[in-house]
C-alpha positions as CSV (number, residue, x, y, z in Angstrom):
1,M,-117.8,-124.1,-109.5
2,H,-117.4,-121.0,-110.5
3,A,-114.2,-118.6,-111.0
4,T,-114.1,-115.8,-108.8
5,F,-113.1,-112.5,-110.5
6,F,-109.6,-112.7,-109.1
7,Q,-109.1,-116.0,-110.3
8,K,-110.2,-114.9,-114.2
9,V,-107.9,-112.3,-114.0
10,I,-104.9,-114.6,-113.5
11,I,-106.2,-116.8,-116.0
12,C,-106.4,-113.7,-118.6
13,A,-103.0,-112.6,-117.6
14,I,-100.8,-116.5,-117.8
15,A,-103.2,-116.5,-121.1
16,G,-101.6,-113.4,-122.6
17,F,-98.4,-114.7,-121.2
18,L,-98.6,-117.5,-123.4
19,A,-99.6,-115.5,-126.4
20,A,-96.6,-113.2,-126.3
21,A,-94.3,-115.7,-125.5
22,L,-95.4,-117.5,-128.5
23,L,-95.3,-114.5,-130.9
24,E,-91.7,-114.1,-129.9
25,W,-90.9,-117.5,-130.1
26,G,-92.6,-117.4,-133.8
27,K,-90.5,-114.4,-134.6
28,M,-87.4,-115.7,-133.3
29,F,-88.1,-118.9,-135.3
30,V,-88.6,-117.5,-138.5
31,T,-85.9,-115.2,-138.8
32,G,-83.7,-117.9,-137.2
33,A,-84.8,-119.8,-140.7
34,D,-84.5,-117.2,-142.9
35,D,-80.9,-116.8,-141.8
36,A,-80.1,-120.0,-142.0
37,L,-81.3,-120.1,-145.8
38,N,-80.0,-117.0,-146.7
39,K,-76.6,-116.6,-145.1
40,G,-74.9,-117.4,-147.7
41,Y,-76.6,-115.2,-150.3
42,K,-74.9,-111.8,-151.6
43,H,-76.9,-109.8,-153.3
44,T,-75.1,-108.4,-157.0
45,A,-77.1,-106.5,-159.2
46,P,-75.5,-104.3,-160.9
47,G,-75.8,-100.9,-160.4
48,V,-77.4,-101.6,-156.4
49,S,-75.7,-100.9,-153.2
50,L,-76.7,-102.0,-150.1
51,K,-74.9,-99.9,-148.1
52,S,-77.1,-96.3,-147.1
53,K,-75.4,-93.3,-148.1
54,P,-74.9,-90.6,-145.3
């Protein structure tokens, strides 16, 4: 049995949604892991300010 055009469109939409969800989950996972590892780290290099100047 062959899929009709409309069925292929629905399958592609679902696949696109799942790919986007996987990308967003990956970005959230990496950001959370980075925060968990580096949350307590303070940059203390002399002469370097982390605050932006107006």
